[in-house]
C-alpha positions, 0 to 999 in steps of 0.5 A: 546504484546501478539498474541491475543492483536497482532491480534486485532491491526491489524484487528482494521488496516485492519477496518480502511484501509476498512473506508479509502477505502470507503472514499478515504481519508487515513490520518484520522487514522494515530494518532490512529494507528501509534505511533509517532516515527514510521517508514514506509517504501516501496521500489517501486522496486528499483524506489523510496523509501518512507521513512517516519520518525513519523505521520506527514512524513507518513500523508504527503507521503504515505497516503497523496501524494501517496494514496489521488489522482488517487486511487478512485474505488480501494480496497486493502482487506487483504488475510492473518494476520500472527502473530508472536513474539513480536508485529510482524504480516506479512500482504499479500493484494491485490492492487485491481484495479477498475471493473472486467475482462470480466472472473469476476476476479478481476484486482489485483497484490499482496503486503505484509507488515511486521509490528510491533506493541507496547504494546500499539497497534500501529505500530512503523515500518511498511515495505510494498513490492508490485510487480512494475511491475506489477502493471504497466502492471496491469494499462495497463489492466485497461487503455484498458478497460477504468478503469483506472483514467487519475490522477492516470496515469499522477501522479504514472503511467507515473512517475514510468514507467519512472523510471523502464524503466530508471534503466532496461536499465542501462548497457545493450548493 
């Protein structure tokens, strides 16, 4: 796959993500964007590992269960796309919460994806990384400003904080 074709495939994914943010529906593009036998992995700071094998599992986990509930008003803008060789792309994006701070800056934390496209422009592997500790702090900020959804807090923030605390307390004096 040429670097230009790879960049076009990455831009297509970014366009789908922008549409998904607007619709708050994240599964509609998976069949078109991912190879049937793709692998998606996201490590949540050692607290949880999402590993989806194939498009059905991606729709059931990452883009289904994880993105469909409580993320209304969030956006995930891409800041950079770096195209390498052999269909490899690295993207830098933000987890941007709703609203803005009093100084006008965004409530956001960074993330990065390592993506490999096949010759048809479909994703065969994706590995996402985000800073979970900062994400939890961001959610605390959003809650202090009345911007964190109760659903996101209940279904994602509290379970993640609980797992982080338990993991970090292991072997403490």
